[in-house]
MARFIPA-555896 format. One record per residue (C-alpha): y, z, x. Coordinates in Angstrom, 2 decimals. Layout:
MARFIPA-555896
rec c2:Y | c3:Z | c1:X
...
This chain:
MARFIPA-555896
rec c2:78.21 | c3:162.85 | c1:128.02
rec c2:80.28 | c3:162.78 | c1:124.83
rec c2:80.02 | c3:158.99 | c1:124.58
rec c2:76.24 | c3:159.16 | c1:124.54
rec c2:76.17 | c3:161.91 | c1:121.91
rec c2:78.77 | c3:160.11 | c1:119.81
rec c2:76.84 | c3:156.83 | c1:119.95
rec c2:73.62 | c3:158.60 | c1:119.07
rec c2:75.20 | c3:160.23 | c1:116.00
rec c2:76.72 | c3:156.91 | c1:114.95
rec c2:73.31 | c3:155.22 | c1:115.10
rec c2:71.81 | c3:158.07 | c1:113.09
rec c2:74.55 | c3:157.68 | c1:110.45
rec c2:73.98 | c3:153.92 | c1:110.24
rec c2:70.20 | c3:154.35 | c1:109.95
rec c2:70.52 | c3:156.94 | c1:107.18
rec c2:72.97 | c3:154.70 | c1:105.32
rec c2:70.61 | c3:151.73 | c1:105.58
rec c2:67.54 | c3:153.70 | c1:104.51
rec c2:68.98 | c3:155.82 | c1:101.71
rec c2:71.83 | c3:153.80 | c1:100.31
rec c2:72.12 | c3:150.17 | c1:101.42
rec c2:68.59 | c3:149.17 | c1:100.42
rec c2:68.73 | c3:150.80 | c1:96.98
rec c2:68.94 | c3:149.10 | c1:93.60
rec c2:71.91 | c3:151.29 | c1:92.77
rec c2:73.83 | c3:150.04 | c1:95.82
rec c2:73.33 | c3:146.43 | c1:94.75
rec c2:74.38 | c3:147.33 | c1:91.19
rec c2:77.49 | c3:149.16 | c1:92.38
rec c2:78.57 | c3:146.47 | c1:94.85
rec c2:78.10 | c3:143.69 | c1:92.27
rec c2:80.77 | c3:145.21 | c1:90.04
rec c2:78.46 | c3:145.25 | c1:87.05
rec c2:78.98 | c3:147.84 | c1:84.33
rec c2:76.05 | c3:147.23 | c1:81.99
rec c2:74.09 | c3:150.26 | c1:83.27
rec c2:77.03 | c3:152.64 | c1:83.70
rec c2:75.90 | c3:154.79 | c1:80.78
rec c2:72.54 | c3:155.27 | c1:82.46
rec c2:73.93 | c3:155.94 | c1:85.91
rec c2:77.02 | c3:157.97 | c1:85.06
rec c2:75.96 | c3:160.20 | c1:82.16
rec c2:75.52 | c3:163.87 | c1:82.95
rec c2:71.91 | c3:164.94 | c1:83.36
rec c2:70.51 | c3:161.46 | c1:84.02
rec c2:68.51 | c3:161.33 | c1:87.23
rec c2:66.01 | c3:158.55 | c1:87.75
rec c2:63.21 | c3:160.20 | c1:89.69
rec c2:61.80 | c3:156.79 | c1:90.64
rec c2:64.90 | c3:156.03 | c1:92.74
rec c2:64.01 | c3:158.89 | c1:95.05
rec c2:65.80 | c3:162.14 | c1:95.54
rec c2:67.44 | c3:163.76 | c1:98.51
rec c2:67.67 | c3:167.51 | c1:98.79
rec c2:71.41 | c3:167.42 | c1:98.06
rec c2:70.72 | c3:166.42 | c1:94.45
rec c2:69.95 | c3:170.04 | c1:93.67
rec c2:73.40 | c3:171.07 | c1:94.93
rec c2:75.24 | c3:168.89 | c1:92.40
rec c2:76.93 | c3:170.66 | c1:89.50
rec c2:75.19 | c3:168.90 | c1:86.60
rec c2:77.97 | c3:169.94 | c1:84.21
rec c2:80.59 | c3:168.24 | c1:86.36
rec c2:79.12 | c3:165.21 | c1:88.12
rec c2:76.07 | c3:162.99 | c1:88.22
rec c2:73.59 | c3:162.09 | c1:90.94
rec c2:75.14 | c3:158.63 | c1:91.12
rec c2:78.71 | c3:159.92 | c1:91.42
rec c2:77.54 | c3:161.44 | c1:94.66
rec c2:75.99 | c3:158.13 | c1:95.75
rec c2:79.28 | c3:156.30 | c1:95.11
rec c2:81.12 | c3:158.85 | c1:97.23
rec c2:78.62 | c3:158.33 | c1:100.05
rec c2:78.98 | c3:154.55 | c1:99.82
rec c2:82.77 | c3:154.75 | c1:100.02
rec c2:82.70 | c3:157.34 | c1:102.82
rec c2:80.33 | c3:155.23 | c1:104.90
rec c2:82.35 | c3:152.06 | c1:104.34
rec c2:85.33 | c3:153.78 | c1:105.92
rec c2:83.73 | c3:156.05 | c1:108.48
rec c2:81.21 | c3:153.74 | c1:110.18
rec c2:83.81 | c3:151.13 | c1:111.26
rec c2:86.17 | c3:153.89 | c1:112.38
rec c2:83.47 | c3:155.65 | c1:114.39
rec c2:82.34 | c3:152.34 | c1:115.85
rec c2:85.88 | c3:151.62 | c1:117.02
rec c2:86.23 | c3:155.10 | c1:118.49
rec c2:82.89 | c3:154.74 | c1:120.26
rec c2:83.99 | c3:151.44 | c1:121.81
rec c2:87.26 | c3:152.98 | c1:122.98
rec c2:85.42 | c3:155.86 | c1:124.68
rec c2:83.47 | c3:153.50 | c1:126.95
């Protein structure tokens, strides 16, 4: 029972990562190590509405962090959590 639920949640996490992060221009920019657009991406108050918004953007403290800071955190979290969850899922079988 738990294995099925766990696997289902893992697939949901992977799908969301692929749809909202992995296929974005920002992801490619971030992973390339470029810095030429850092001022655009990491200045307070700069949100590119054409990149698409998720509801969490309205929860960000605009005086403390940027929309893209949050995206970087999600990229890093997914890079660590998906392999860990995949390993745990395999061990449960």
